[in-house]
PQR file of N, CA, C, O and H, with PARSE charges and radii, in Angstrom:
ATOM      1  N   MET A   1      56.602 -22.177 -41.457 -0.4000 1.5000
ATOM      2  CA  MET A   1      56.948 -21.882 -39.964 -0.0000 2.0000
ATOM      3  C   MET A   1      58.474 -21.564 -39.981  0.5500 1.7000
ATOM      4  O   MET A   1      58.923 -20.581 -39.391 -0.5500 1.4000
ATOM      5  N   LYS A   2      59.279 -22.463 -40.703 -0.4000 1.5000
ATOM      6  CA  LYS A   2      60.595 -22.358 -40.649 -0.0000 2.0000
ATOM      7  C   LYS A   2      61.066 -21.042 -41.307  0.5500 1.7000
ATOM      8  O   LYS A   2      61.995 -20.370 -40.858 -0.5500 1.4000
ATOM      9  H   LYS A   2      58.915 -23.262 -41.182  0.4000 1.0000
ATOM     10  N   LEU A   3      60.373 -20.740 -42.369 -0.4000 1.5000
ATOM     11  CA  LEU A   3      60.604 -19.382 -43.006 -0.0000 2.0000
ATOM     12  C   LEU A   3      60.290 -18.221 -42.237  0.5500 1.7000
ATOM     13  O   LEU A   3      61.027 -17.238 -42.312 -0.5500 1.4000
ATOM     14  H   LEU A   3      59.619 -21.286 -42.734  0.4000 1.0000
ATOM     15  N   LEU A   4      59.290 -18.223 -41.514 -0.4000 1.5000
ATOM     16  CA  LEU A   4      58.929 -17.241 -40.579 -0.0000 2.0000
ATOM     17  C   LEU A   4      59.996 -17.041 -39.375  0.5500 1.7000
ATOM     18  O   LEU A   4      60.363 -15.908 -39.064 -0.5500 1.4000
ATOM     19  H   LEU A   4      58.692 -19.021 -41.452  0.4000 1.0000
ATOM     20  N   LEU A   5      60.464 -18.171 -38.729 -0.4000 1.5000
ATOM     21  CA  LEU A   5      61.471 -18.109 -37.902 -0.0000 2.0000
ATOM     22  C   LEU A   5      62.689 -17.490 -38.375  0.5500 1.7000
ATOM     23  O   LEU A   5      63.281 -16.642 -37.709 -0.5500 1.4000
ATOM     24  H   LEU A   5      60.166 -19.091 -38.982  0.4000 1.0000
ATOM     25  N   ARG A   6      63.117 -17.933 -39.623 -0.4000 1.5000
ATOM     26  CA  ARG A   6      64.389 -17.451 -40.179 -0.0000 2.0000
ATOM     27  C   ARG A   6      64.312 -15.934 -40.453  0.5500 1.7000
ATOM     28  O   ARG A   6      65.262 -15.160 -40.332 -0.5500 1.4000
ATOM     29  H   ARG A   6      62.636 -18.622 -40.164  0.4000 1.0000
ATOM     30  N   THR A   7      63.054 -15.607 -40.841 -0.4000 1.5000
ATOM     31  CA  THR A   7      62.797 -14.111 -40.979 -0.0000 2.0000
ATOM     32  C   THR A   7      62.934 -13.289 -39.773  0.5500 1.7000
ATOM     33  O   THR A   7      63.497 -12.194 -39.799 -0.5500 1.4000
ATOM     34  H   THR A   7      62.283 -16.236 -40.939  0.4000 1.0000
ATOM     35  N   PHE A   8      62.404 -13.826 -38.674 -0.4000 1.5000
ATOM     36  CA  PHE A   8      62.469 -13.063 -37.455 -0.0000 2.0000
ATOM     37  C   PHE A   8      63.901 -13.102 -36.857  0.5500 1.7000
ATOM     38  O   PHE A   8      64.283 -12.191 -36.122 -0.5500 1.4000
ATOM     39  H   PHE A   8      61.947 -14.715 -38.653  0.4000 1.0000
ATOM     40  N   ALA A   9      64.641 -14.088 -37.150 -0.4000 1.5000
ATOM     41  CA  ALA A   9      66.119 -14.172 -36.663 -0.0000 2.0000
ATOM     42  C   ALA A   9      66.803 -13.072 -37.527  0.5500 1.7000
ATOM     43  O   ALA A   9      67.555 -12.279 -36.960 -0.5500 1.4000
ATOM     44  H   ALA A   9      64.331 -14.828 -37.747  0.4000 1.0000
ATOM     45  N   ALA A  10      66.589 -12.981 -38.845 -0.4000 1.5000
ATOM     46  CA  ALA A  10      67.249 -12.125 -39.625 -0.0000 2.0000
ATOM     47  C   ALA A  10      66.958 -10.675 -39.274  0.5500 1.7000
ATOM     48  O   ALA A  10      67.841  -9.824 -39.386 -0.5500 1.4000
ATOM     49  H   ALA A  10      65.978 -13.625 -39.305  0.4000 1.0000
ATOM     50  N   VAL A  11      65.742 -10.383 -38.852 -0.4000 1.5000
ATOM     51  CA  VAL A  11      65.324  -8.996 -38.329 -0.0000 2.0000
ATOM     52  C   VAL A  11      66.126  -8.699 -37.082  0.5500 1.7000
ATOM     53  O   VAL A  11      66.737  -7.645 -36.910 -0.5500 1.4000
ATOM     54  H   VAL A  11      65.025 -11.074 -38.761  0.4000 1.0000
ATOM     55  N   PHE A  12      66.082  -9.676 -36.249 -0.4000 1.5000
ATOM     56  CA  PHE A  12      66.806  -9.284 -34.906 -0.0000 2.0000
ATOM     57  C   PHE A  12      68.245  -9.135 -35.074  0.5500 1.7000
ATOM     58  O   PHE A  12      68.857  -8.310 -34.395 -0.5500 1.4000
ATOM     59  H   PHE A  12      65.585 -10.532 -36.389  0.4000 1.0000
ATOM     60  N   ILE A  13      68.935 -10.011 -36.085 -0.4000 1.5000
ATOM     61  CA  ILE A  13      70.418  -9.728 -36.277 -0.0000 2.0000
ATOM     62  C   ILE A  13      70.572  -8.287 -36.835  0.5500 1.7000
ATOM     63  O   ILE A  13      71.415  -7.497 -36.411 -0.5500 1.4000
ATOM     64  H   ILE A  13      68.438 -10.681 -36.637  0.4000 1.0000
ATOM     65  N   PHE A  14      69.694  -8.020 -37.812 -0.4000 1.5000
ATOM     66  CA  PHE A  14      69.816  -6.627 -38.439 -0.0000 2.0000
ATOM     67  C   PHE A  14      69.668  -5.548 -37.427  0.5500 1.7000
ATOM     68  O   PHE A  14      70.395  -4.558 -37.515 -0.5500 1.4000
ATOM     69  H   PHE A  14      69.009  -8.662 -38.157  0.4000 1.0000
ATOM     70  N   ILE A  15      68.763  -5.656 -36.444 -0.4000 1.5000
ATOM     71  CA  ILE A  15      68.521  -4.611 -35.488 -0.0000 2.0000
ATOM     72  C   ILE A  15      69.769  -4.575 -34.569  0.5500 1.7000
ATOM     73  O   ILE A  15      70.240  -3.503 -34.188 -0.5500 1.4000
ATOM     74  H   ILE A  15      68.173  -6.460 -36.374  0.4000 1.0000
ATOM     75  N   GLY A  16      70.288  -5.770 -34.228 -0.4000 1.5000
ATOM     76  CA  GLY A  16      71.409  -5.884 -33.424 -0.0000 2.0000
ATOM     77  C   GLY A  16      72.720  -5.158 -33.992  0.5500 1.7000
ATOM     78  O   GLY A  16      73.432  -4.387 -33.349 -0.5500 1.4000
ATOM     79  H   GLY A  16      69.906  -6.641 -34.537  0.4000 1.0000
ATOM     80  N   ILE A  17      72.880  -5.512 -35.183 -0.4000 1.5000
ATOM     81  CA  ILE A  17      74.079  -4.788 -35.940 -0.0000 2.0000
ATOM     82  C   ILE A  17      73.908  -3.331 -35.919  0.5500 1.7000
ATOM     83  O   ILE A  17      74.823  -2.585 -35.571 -0.5500 1.4000
ATOM     84  H   ILE A  17      72.301  -6.138 -35.705  0.4000 1.0000
ATOM     85  N   LEU A  18      72.664  -2.881 -36.311 -0.4000 1.5000
ATOM     86  CA  LEU A  18      72.244  -1.324 -36.426 -0.0000 2.0000
ATOM     87  C   LEU A  18      72.502  -0.749 -35.215  0.5500 1.7000
ATOM     88  O   LEU A  18      73.096   0.328 -35.182 -0.5500 1.4000
ATOM     89  H   LEU A  18      71.920  -3.487 -36.593  0.4000 1.0000
ATOM     90  N   ALA A  19      72.086  -1.397 -34.028 -0.4000 1.5000
ATOM     91  CA  ALA A  19      72.293  -0.787 -32.636 -0.0000 2.0000
ATOM     92  C   ALA A  19      73.729  -0.757 -32.172  0.5500 1.7000
ATOM     93  O   ALA A  19      74.131   0.103 -31.387 -0.5500 1.4000
ATOM     94  H   ALA A  19      71.604  -2.273 -34.055  0.4000 1.0000
ATOM     95  N   GLY A  20      74.542  -1.767 -32.699 -0.4000 1.5000
ATOM     96  CA  GLY A  20      75.930  -1.766 -32.342 -0.0000 2.0000
ATOM     97  C   GLY A  20      76.583  -0.626 -33.154  0.5500 1.7000
ATOM     98  O   GLY A  20      77.337   0.163 -32.583 -0.5500 1.4000
ATOM     99  H   GLY A  20      74.215  -2.465 -33.337  0.4000 1.0000
ATOM    100  N   CYS A  21      76.344  -0.532 -34.318 -0.4000 1.5000
ATOM    101  CA  CYS A  21      76.946   0.597 -35.169 -0.0000 2.0000
ATOM    102  C   CYS A  21      76.515   2.070 -34.520  0.5500 1.7000
ATOM    103  O   CYS A  21      77.326   2.989 -34.403 -0.5500 1.4000
ATOM    104  H   CYS A  21      75.732  -1.173 -34.781  0.4000 1.0000
ATOM    105  N   LEU A  22      75.253   2.151 -34.155 -0.4000 1.5000
ATOM    106  CA  LEU A  22      74.931   3.389 -33.584 -0.0000 2.0000
ATOM    107  C   LEU A  22      75.606   3.696 -32.145  0.5500 1.7000
ATOM    108  O   LEU A  22      75.822   4.858 -31.798 -0.5500 1.4000
ATOM    109  H   LEU A  22      74.594   1.405 -34.249  0.4000 1.0000
ATOM    110  N   ALA A  23      75.910   2.645 -31.372 -0.4000 1.5000
ATOM    111  CA  ALA A  23      76.543   2.820 -30.238 -0.0000 2.0000
ATOM    112  C   ALA A  23      77.960   3.269 -30.380  0.5500 1.7000
ATOM    113  O   ALA A  23      78.440   4.167 -29.688 -0.5500 1.4000
ATOM    114  H   ALA A  23      75.734   1.702 -31.654  0.4000 1.0000
ATOM    115  N   MET A  24      78.662   2.565 -31.367 -0.4000 1.5000
ATOM    116  CA  MET A  24      79.999   2.939 -31.577 -0.0000 2.0000
ATOM    117  C   MET A  24      80.042   4.388 -32.204  0.5500 1.7000
ATOM    118  O   MET A  24      80.959   5.138 -31.872 -0.5500 1.4000
ATOM    119  H   MET A  24      78.273   1.836 -31.929  0.4000 1.0000
ATOM    120  N   LEU A  25      79.171   4.765 -33.014 -0.4000 1.5000
ATOM    121  CA  LEU A  25      79.170   6.117 -33.551 -0.0000 2.0000
ATOM    122  C   LEU A  25      78.965   7.158 -32.452  0.5500 1.7000
ATOM    123  O   LEU A  25      79.633   8.191 -32.420 -0.5500 1.4000
ATOM    124  H   LEU A  25      78.425   4.156 -33.284  0.4000 1.0000
ATOM    125  N   LEU A  26      78.017   6.858 -31.545 -0.4000 1.5000
ATOM    126  CA  LEU A  26      77.809   7.730 -30.436 -0.0000 2.0000
ATOM    127  C   LEU A  26      79.082   7.895 -29.461  0.5500 1.7000
ATOM    128  O   LEU A  26      79.425   8.946 -28.920 -0.5500 1.4000
ATOM    129  H   LEU A  26      77.474   6.019 -31.571  0.4000 1.0000
ATOM    130  N   LEU A  27      79.691   6.675 -29.353 -0.4000 1.5000
ATOM    131  CA  LEU A  27      81.038   6.715 -28.454 -0.0000 2.0000
ATOM    132  C   LEU A  27      82.083   7.498 -29.109  0.5500 1.7000
ATOM    133  O   LEU A  27      82.836   8.239 -28.476 -0.5500 1.4000
ATOM    134  H   LEU A  27      79.412   5.821 -29.793  0.4000 1.0000
ATOM    135  N   VAL A  28      82.133   7.325 -30.470 -0.4000 1.5000
ATOM    136  CA  VAL A  28      83.118   8.358 -31.059 -0.0000 2.0000
ATOM    137  C   VAL A  28      82.805   9.837 -30.852  0.5500 1.7000
ATOM    138  O   VAL A  28      83.636  10.658 -30.464 -0.5500 1.4000
ATOM    139  H   VAL A  28      81.522   6.724 -30.984  0.4000 1.0000
ATOM    140  N   ILE A  29      81.476  10.114 -31.159 -0.4000 1.5000
ATOM    141  CA  ILE A  29      81.147  11.454 -31.001 -0.0000 2.0000
ATOM    142  C   ILE A  29      81.407  12.034 -29.473  0.5500 1.7000
ATOM    143  O   ILE A  29      81.847  13.154 -29.216 -0.5500 1.4000
ATOM    144  H   ILE A  29      80.801   9.447 -31.475  0.4000 1.0000
ATOM    145  N   VAL A  30      81.062  11.091 -28.589 -0.4000 1.5000
ATOM    146  CA  VAL A  30      81.395  11.600 -27.219 -0.0000 2.0000
ATOM    147  C   VAL A  30      82.829  11.730 -26.881  0.5500 1.7000
ATOM    148  O   VAL A  30      83.234  12.652 -26.174 -0.5500 1.4000
ATOM    149  H   VAL A  30      80.705  10.181 -28.798  0.4000 1.0000
ATOM    150  N   MET A  31      83.657  10.758 -27.409 -0.4000 1.5000
ATOM    151  CA  MET A  31      85.119  10.956 -27.272 -0.0000 2.0000
ATOM    152  C   MET A  31      85.671  12.200 -27.940  0.5500 1.7000
ATOM    153  O   MET A  31      86.594  12.826 -27.420 -0.5500 1.4000
ATOM    154  H   MET A  31      83.329  10.008 -27.984  0.4000 1.0000
ATOM    155  N   LEU A  32      85.136  12.551 -29.045 -0.4000 1.5000
ATOM    156  CA  LEU A  32      85.585  13.825 -29.707 -0.0000 2.0000
ATOM    157  C   LEU A  32      85.139  15.097 -28.967  0.5500 1.7000
ATOM    158  O   LEU A  32      85.786  16.141 -29.053 -0.5500 1.4000
ATOM    159  H   LEU A  32      84.385  12.042 -29.468  0.4000 1.0000
ATOM    160  N   ARG A  33      84.089  14.990 -28.284 -0.4000 1.5000
ATOM    161  CA  ARG A  33      83.429  16.054 -27.577 -0.0000 2.0000
ATOM    162  C   ARG A  33      84.275  16.384 -26.164  0.5500 1.7000
ATOM    163  O   ARG A  33      84.514  17.491 -25.681 -0.5500 1.4000
ATOM    164  H   ARG A  33      83.563  14.142 -28.213  0.4000 1.0000
ATOM    165  N   PHE A  34      84.609  15.201 -25.715 -0.4000 1.5000
ATOM    166  CA  PHE A  34      85.353  15.284 -24.253 -0.0000 2.0000
ATOM    167  C   PHE A  34      86.689  14.523 -24.338  0.5500 1.7000
ATOM    168  O   PHE A  34      86.836  13.342 -24.023 -0.5500 1.4000
ATOM    169  H   PHE A  34      84.415  14.301 -26.107  0.4000 1.0000
ATOM    170  N   PRO A  35      87.723  15.414 -24.842 -0.5600 1.5000
ATOM    171  CA  PRO A  35      89.087  15.018 -24.907  0.2800 2.0000
ATOM    172  C   PRO A  35      89.635  14.085 -23.841  0.5500 1.7000
ATOM    173  O   PRO A  35      90.317  13.114 -24.168 -0.5500 1.4000
ATOM    174  N   PRO A  36      89.352  14.359 -22.575 -0.5600 1.5000
ATOM    175  CA  PRO A  36      89.897  13.509 -21.545  0.2800 2.0000
ATOM    176  C   PRO A  36      89.434  12.027 -21.675  0.5500 1.7000
ATOM    177  O   PRO A  36      90.194  11.082 -21.461 -0.5500 1.4000
ATOM    178  N   LEU A  37      88.201  11.901 -22.021 -0.4000 1.5000
ATOM    179  CA  LEU A  37      87.659  10.524 -22.356 -0.0000 2.0000
ATOM    180  C   LEU A  37      88.501   9.771 -23.514  0.5500 1.7000
ATOM    181  O   LEU A  37      88.801   8.578 -23.455 -0.5500 1.4000
ATOM    182  H   LEU A  37      87.583  12.668 -22.195  0.4000 1.0000
ATOM    183  N   LEU A  38      88.840  10.647 -24.583 -0.4000 1.5000
ATOM    184  CA  LEU A  38      89.699  10.120 -25.703 -0.0000 2.0000
ATOM    185  C   LEU A  38      90.968   9.624 -24.963  0.5500 1.7000
ATOM    186  O   LEU A  38      91.289   8.443 -25.101 -0.5500 1.4000
ATOM    187  H   LEU A  38      88.596  11.615 -24.631  0.4000 1.0000
ATOM    188  N   GLY A  39      91.647  10.381 -24.252 -0.4000 1.5000
ATOM    189  CA  GLY A  39      92.914   9.958 -23.580 -0.0000 2.0000
ATOM    190  C   GLY A  39      92.780   8.665 -22.687  0.5500 1.7000
ATOM    191  O   GLY A  39      93.603   7.749 -22.688 -0.5500 1.4000
ATOM    192  H   GLY A  39      91.386  11.340 -24.140  0.4000 1.0000
ATOM    193  N   ALA A  40      91.812   8.704 -22.042 -0.4000 1.5000
ATOM    194  CA  ALA A  40      91.363   7.597 -21.134 -0.0000 2.0000
ATOM    195  C   ALA A  40      91.266   6.258 -21.981  0.5500 1.7000
ATOM    196  O   ALA A  40      91.761   5.204 -21.582 -0.5500 1.4000
ATOM    197  H   ALA A  40      91.143   9.448 -22.041  0.4000 1.0000
ATOM    198  N   VAL A  41      90.653   6.374 -23.068 -0.4000 1.5000
ATOM    199  CA  VAL A  41      90.310   5.148 -23.890 -0.0000 2.0000
ATOM    200  C   VAL A  41      91.742   4.675 -24.603  0.5500 1.7000
ATOM    201  O   VAL A  41      92.117   3.506 -24.698 -0.5500 1.4000
ATOM    202  H   VAL A  41      90.251   7.231 -23.393  0.4000 1.0000
ATOM    203  N   VAL A  42      92.415   5.789 -25.056 -0.4000 1.5000
ATOM    204  CA  VAL A  42      93.839   5.383 -25.674 -0.0000 2.0000
ATOM    205  C   VAL A  42      94.672   4.667 -24.541  0.5500 1.7000
ATOM    206  O   VAL A  42      95.221   3.583 -24.736 -0.5500 1.4000
ATOM    207  H   VAL A  42      92.110   6.738 -24.978  0.4000 1.0000
ATOM    208  N   LEU A  43      94.731   5.366 -23.316 -0.4000 1.5000
ATOM    209  CA  LEU A  43      95.538   4.713 -22.312 -0.0000 2.0000
ATOM    210  C   LEU A  43      95.005   3.430 -21.983  0.5500 1.7000
ATOM    211  O   LEU A  43      95.858   2.576 -21.742 -0.5500 1.4000
ATOM    212  H   LEU A  43      94.286   6.247 -23.158  0.4000 1.0000
ATOM    213  N   ALA A  44      93.776   3.068 -21.910 -0.4000 1.5000
ATOM    214  CA  ALA A  44      93.290   1.798 -21.705 -0.0000 2.0000
ATOM    215  C   ALA A  44      93.691   0.751 -22.633  0.5500 1.7000
ATOM    216  O   ALA A  44      94.096  -0.339 -22.228 -0.5500 1.4000
ATOM    217  H   ALA A  44      93.083   3.761 -22.107  0.4000 1.0000
ATOM    218  N   CYS A  45      93.586   1.064 -23.923 -0.4000 1.5000
ATOM    219  CA  CYS A  45      93.898   0.347 -24.987 -0.0000 2.0000
ATOM    220  C   CYS A  45      95.464   0.083 -24.874  0.5500 1.7000
ATOM    221  O   CYS A  45      95.817  -1.043 -25.223 -0.5500 1.4000
ATOM    222  H   CYS A  45      93.257   1.950 -24.251  0.4000 1.0000
ATOM    223  N   TRP A  46      96.439   0.946 -24.443 -0.4000 1.5000
ATOM    224  CA  TRP A  46      97.752   0.728 -24.430 -0.0000 2.0000
ATOM    225  C   TRP A  46      98.175  -0.171 -23.334  0.5500 1.7000
ATOM    226  O   TRP A  46      99.072  -1.010 -23.412 -0.5500 1.4000
ATOM    227  H   TRP A  46      96.152   1.861 -24.160  0.4000 1.0000
ATOM    228  N   ILE A  47      97.373   0.113 -22.212 -0.4000 1.5000
ATOM    229  CA  ILE A  47      97.616  -0.851 -21.126 -0.0000 2.0000
ATOM    230  C   ILE A  47      97.128  -2.373 -21.430  0.5500 1.7000
ATOM    231  O   ILE A  47      97.842  -3.349 -21.201 -0.5500 1.4000
ATOM    232  H   ILE A  47      96.644   0.795 -22.149  0.4000 1.0000
ATOM    233  N   TYR A  48      95.865  -2.442 -21.956 -0.4000 1.5000
ATOM    234  CA  TYR A  48      95.624  -3.798 -22.506 -0.0000 2.0000
ATOM    235  C   TYR A  48      96.629  -4.324 -23.404  0.5500 1.7000
ATOM    236  O   TYR A  48      97.068  -5.448 -23.158 -0.5500 1.4000
ATOM    237  H   TYR A  48      95.285  -1.649 -22.141  0.4000 1.0000
ATOM    238  N   GLN A  49      97.038  -3.721 -24.351 -0.4000 1.5000
ATOM    239  CA  GLN A  49      98.164  -4.288 -25.206 -0.0000 2.0000
ATOM    240  C   GLN A  49      99.309  -4.775 -24.677  0.5500 1.7000
ATOM    241  O   GLN A  49      99.832  -5.818 -25.069 -0.5500 1.4000
ATOM    242  H   GLN A  49      96.682  -2.808 -24.550  0.4000 1.0000
ATOM    243  N   LYS A  50      99.823  -3.943 -23.625 -0.4000 1.5000
ATOM    244  CA  LYS A  50     100.952  -4.485 -22.923 -0.0000 2.0000
ATOM    245  C   LYS A  50     100.753  -5.669 -22.061  0.5500 1.7000
ATOM    246  O   LYS A  50     101.633  -6.525 -21.972 -0.5500 1.4000
ATOM    247  H   LYS A  50      99.398  -3.096 -23.306  0.4000 1.0000
ATOM    248  N   GLN A  51      99.465  -5.765 -21.327 -0.4000 1.5000
ATOM    249  CA  GLN A  51      99.295  -6.897 -20.780 -0.0000 2.0000
ATOM    250  C   GLN A  51      98.967  -8.129 -21.656  0.5500 1.7000
ATOM    251  O   GLN A  51      99.285  -9.253 -21.266 -0.5500 1.4000
ATOM    252  H   GLN A  51      98.750  -5.070 -21.399  0.4000 1.0000
ATOM    253  N   PHE A  52      98.389  -7.950 -22.736 -0.4000 1.5000
ATOM    254  CA  PHE A  52      98.280  -9.042 -23.758 -0.0000 2.0000
ATOM    255  C   PHE A  52      99.522  -9.632 -24.223  0.5500 1.7000
ATOM    256  O   PHE A  52      99.636 -10.846 -24.390 -0.5500 1.4000
ATOM    257  H   PHE A  52      98.131  -7.038 -23.054  0.4000 1.0000
ATOM    258  N   ARG A  53     100.461  -8.796 -24.436 -0.4000 1.5000
ATOM    259  CA  ARG A  53     101.910  -9.274 -24.946 -0.0000 2.0000
ATOM    260  C   ARG A  53     102.710 -10.064 -23.979  0.5500 1.7000
ATOM    261  O   ARG A  53     103.596 -10.863 -24.284 -0.5500 1.4000
ATOM    262  H   ARG A  53     100.369  -7.810 -24.300  0.4000 1.0000
ATOM    263  N   LYS A  54     102.274  -9.734 -22.669 -0.4000 1.5000
ATOM    264  CA  LYS A  54     103.096 -10.554 -21.560 -0.0000 2.0000
ATOM    265  C   LYS A  54     102.694 -12.060 -21.693  0.5500 1.7000
ATOM    266  O   LYS A  54     103.542 -12.910 -21.424 -0.5500 1.4000
ATOM    267  H   LYS A  54     101.554  -9.085 -22.421  0.4000 1.0000
ATOM    268  N   THR A  55     101.513 -12.408 -22.072 -0.4000 1.5000
ATOM    269  CA  THR A  55     101.061 -13.702 -21.778 -0.0000 2.0000
ATOM    270  C   THR A  55     101.387 -14.575 -23.025  0.5500 1.7000
ATOM    271  O   THR A  55     101.093 -15.770 -23.036 -0.5500 1.4000
ATOM    272  H   THR A  55     100.824 -11.716 -22.291  0.4000 1.0000
TER
END
């Protein structure tokens, strides 16, 4: 029973990692297709970095 539970957990973790990688790949493709979105992401990262350094 414990082996079966561990196997199901490993499968769900693998599916989660795969879905996360696919989402990041699609996000990069969309950002390259629409340059204003890339600019918005870069600007958001810059603002976040400035806010993080203040604290």
